[in-house]
C-alpha positions as CSV (number, residue, x, y, z in Angstrom):
1,M,-6.4,-1.4,-23.7
2,K,-5.1,1.9,-22.3
3,K,-6.4,1.1,-18.8
4,Y,-4.9,-2.4,-19.0
5,L,-1.5,-1.1,-19.9
6,Q,-1.7,1.6,-17.2
7,R,-2.6,-1.0,-14.5
8,K,0.4,-3.1,-15.6
9,W,2.7,-0.1,-15.5
10,D,1.4,1.0,-12.1
11,W,2.0,-2.5,-10.6
12,F,5.5,-2.6,-12.2
13,I,6.3,0.8,-10.6
14,Y,4.8,-0.3,-7.2
15,L,6.9,-3.5,-7.1
16,Q,10.1,-1.5,-8.0
17,A,9.4,1.2,-5.4
18,Y,8.2,-1.0,-2.5
19,K,11.6,-1.9,-1.1
20,S,13.0,1.6,-1.6
21,I,10.0,3.2,0.2
22,N,10.5,0.7,3.1
23,R,14.2,1.7,3.4
24,I,13.3,5.4,3.3
25,I,10.7,4.9,6.0
26,E,13.0,2.8,8.2
27,N,15.6,5.6,8.0
28,N,13.2,8.4,8.6
29,T,10.2,7.4,10.8
30,G,8.8,11.0,10.4
31,F,8.5,10.3,6.7
32,G,6.7,7.1,7.5
33,Y,4.2,8.9,9.7
34,L,3.7,11.5,7.0
35,F,3.0,8.7,4.5
36,K,0.4,7.3,6.9
37,L,-1.3,10.6,7.2
38,Y,-1.6,10.9,3.5
39,I,-3.0,7.4,3.2
40,D,-5.4,8.0,6.1
41,R,-6.7,11.1,4.3
42,W,-7.1,9.2,1.0
43,V,-9.0,6.3,2.7
44,G,-11.3,8.9,4.3
45,E,-12.0,10.4,0.9
46,H,-12.5,7.0,-0.8
47,P,-14.3,4.7,1.7
48,I,-14.5,1.0,1.1
49,S,-17.0,-1.6,2.2
50,E,-16.5,-3.5,5.4
51,S,-16.2,-6.8,3.5
52,L,-13.3,-5.4,1.4
53,K,-11.6,-4.1,4.6
54,H,-11.9,-7.5,6.2
55,A,-10.5,-9.3,3.1
56,T,-7.7,-6.8,2.8
57,E,-6.7,-7.2,6.5
58,T,-6.8,-11.0,6.1
59,F,-4.5,-10.8,3.1
60,F,-2.2,-8.4,4.9
61,N,-2.0,-10.6,8.0
62,A,-1.3,-13.7,5.8
63,L,1.6,-11.8,4.1
64,N,3.0,-10.9,7.5
65,N,2.7,-14.4,8.8
66,H,4.4,-15.7,5.7
67,D,7.4,-13.3,6.1
68,S,8.0,-14.4,9.8
């Protein structure tokens, strides 16, 4: 139950922060690059399977095509 509530909370926070983070990055591209470096390091420390990479990229591209 604790993990379930934590996941719900984390998604709530993510959805609340997403637009703010985008605005911060648009106003400070250096911060955006710093964010990318942290994420690249995290991905290097927590590798995922090729099939999950492909599925995630497909989802990402579908989201971007939907926004256009």
